[in-house]
C-alpha positions as YAML, in Angstrom:
chain: A
units: angstrom
residues:
- id: 1
  name: MET
  ca: [-19.53, 10.66, 70.37]
- id: 2
  name: ASN
  ca: [-23.20, 12.08, 69.62]
- id: 3
  name: THR
  ca: [-24.68, 8.17, 70.26]
- id: 4
  name: ILE
  ca: [-23.90, 8.57, 73.93]
- id: 5
  name: LYS
  ca: [-24.93, 12.20, 74.19]
- id: 6
  name: THR
  ca: [-28.88, 11.11, 72.49]
- id: 7
  name: ASN
  ca: [-28.69, 7.88, 74.73]
- id: 8
  name: PHE
  ca: [-28.02, 10.10, 77.94]
- id: 9
  name: ILE
  ca: [-30.80, 12.93, 76.85]
- id: 10
  name: ASN
  ca: [-33.36, 9.88, 76.08]
- id: 11
  name: LEU
  ca: [-32.42, 8.91, 79.65]
- id: 12
  name: TYR
  ca: [-32.87, 11.86, 81.49]
- id: 13
  name: LYS
  ca: [-36.47, 12.16, 79.34]
- id: 14
  name: ASP
  ca: [-37.36, 8.89, 80.55]
- id: 15
  name: ASN
  ca: [-36.74, 10.57, 84.13]
- id: 16
  name: LYS
  ca: [-34.33, 7.76, 84.89]
- id: 17
  name: THR
  ca: [-31.30, 9.78, 86.79]
- id: 18
  name: TYR
  ca: [-30.40, 7.07, 88.64]
- id: 19
  name: THR
  ca: [-29.02, 5.24, 85.52]
- id: 20
  name: ILE
  ca: [-27.40, 8.87, 84.93]
- id: 21
  name: LEU
  ca: [-25.74, 8.71, 88.36]
- id: 22
  name: GLN
  ca: [-24.97, 5.14, 87.79]
- id: 23
  name: LEU
  ca: [-23.07, 5.68, 84.66]
- id: 24
  name: GLY
  ca: [-21.53, 8.97, 85.80]
- id: 25
  name: TYR
  ca: [-19.74, 7.18, 88.54]
- id: 26
  name: ALA
  ca: [-18.75, 4.42, 86.40]
- id: 27
  name: ILE
  ca: [-16.62, 6.76, 83.91]
- id: 28
  name: ILE
  ca: [-15.26, 8.44, 86.28]
- id: 29
  name: ALA
  ca: [-13.92, 4.97, 87.85]
- id: 30
  name: VAL
  ca: [-12.72, 4.11, 84.65]
- id: 31
  name: ALA
  ca: [-11.68, 7.40, 83.10]
- id: 32
  name: SER
  ca: [-9.53, 8.21, 86.58]
- id: 33
  name: LEU
  ca: [-7.89, 4.60, 86.58]
- id: 34
  name: VAL
  ca: [-6.99, 5.56, 83.30]
- id: 35
  name: ILE
  ca: [-5.39, 8.77, 84.17]
- id: 36
  name: CYS
  ca: [-3.84, 7.08, 87.30]
- id: 37
  name: GLY
  ca: [-2.03, 4.24, 85.18]
- id: 38
  name: LEU
  ca: [-0.69, 7.08, 82.48]
- id: 39
  name: ILE
  ca: [0.59, 9.54, 85.79]
- id: 40
  name: ALA
  ca: [2.14, 5.96, 87.11]
- id: 41
  name: LEU
  ca: [4.38, 5.85, 84.36]
- id: 42
  name: ILE
  ca: [5.41, 8.88, 84.79]
- id: 43
  name: ASN
  ca: [5.68, 9.16, 88.15]
- id: 44
  name: GLN
  ca: [4.91, 5.65, 90.11]
- id: 45
  name: ASN
  ca: [4.20, 7.27, 93.48]
- id: 46
  name: LEU
  ca: [1.75, 10.12, 92.29]
- id: 47
  name: GLY
  ca: [-0.08, 7.37, 89.89]
- id: 48
  name: ILE
  ca: [-0.71, 5.11, 93.27]
- id: 49
  name: THR
  ca: [-1.47, 8.36, 95.43]
- id: 50
  name: LEU
  ca: [-4.39, 9.19, 92.60]
- id: 51
  name: LEU
  ca: [-5.76, 5.87, 92.92]
- id: 52
  name: TYR
  ca: [-8.15, 7.16, 95.79]
- id: 53
  name: VAL
  ca: [-10.19, 8.61, 93.11]
- id: 54
  name: PRO
  ca: [-11.29, 5.66, 91.06]
- id: 55
  name: CYS
  ca: [-11.49, 3.46, 94.25]
- id: 56
  name: ALA
  ca: [-13.49, 5.57, 95.94]
- id: 57
  name: ALA
  ca: [-15.82, 6.20, 93.04]
- id: 58
  name: ALA
  ca: [-16.23, 2.34, 92.73]
- id: 59
  name: ALA
  ca: [-17.15, 2.24, 96.60]
- id: 60
  name: ILE
  ca: [-19.42, 4.71, 95.78]
- id: 61
  name: LEU
  ca: [-21.11, 3.57, 92.81]
- id: 62
  name: GLY
  ca: [-21.28, 0.25, 94.44]
- id: 63
  name: VAL
  ca: [-22.54, 1.63, 98.24]
- id: 64
  name: ASN
  ca: [-24.84, 3.91, 96.03]
- id: 65
  name: ALA
  ca: [-26.44, 0.43, 93.79]
- id: 66
  name: LEU
  ca: [-26.90, -1.19, 97.49]
- id: 67
  name: PHE
  ca: [-28.92, 1.13, 98.85]
- id: 68
  name: TRP
  ca: [-31.12, 2.14, 96.06]
- id: 69
  name: SER
  ca: [-31.93, -1.65, 95.61]
- id: 70
  name: ILE
  ca: [-33.03, -1.15, 98.89]
- id: 71
  name: LEU
  ca: [-34.85, 1.14, 98.87]
- id: 72
  name: LYS
  ca: [-36.55, 0.09, 95.84]
- id: 73
  name: THR
  ca: [-37.75, -3.06, 97.33]
- id: 74
  name: ILE
  ca: [-39.18, -1.31, 100.35]
- id: 75
  name: LEU
  ca: [-40.96, 0.90, 98.58]
- id: 76
  name: ASP
  ca: [-42.16, -2.16, 96.05]
- id: 77
  name: SER
  ca: [-43.04, -4.09, 99.16]
- id: 78
  name: ILE
  ca: [-45.29, -0.68, 100.92]
- id: 79
  name: SER
  ca: [-46.97, -0.14, 96.77]
- id: 80
  name: SER
  ca: [-47.68, -3.81, 96.59]
- id: 81
  name: LYS
  ca: [-49.58, -3.39, 100.31]
- id: 82
  name: LYS
  ca: [-51.64, -1.46, 99.69]
...
């Protein structure tokens, strides 16, 4: 656990906030998927209903990665022209 904290601190110090954001979305998606699975063992309807949370987190992760790569490509092409 201490290593994960140290890695996040190093990412923050290196000004890699995008990486921290993406890791946050991935952690939320995986953790909520596990929690929904456990809830579905107790109450199937509630567990299936709560599956919207990990699906939304995974969708946000994908869309965020797509837009970030497009933005980075545009910024790199603009900076290389100068």
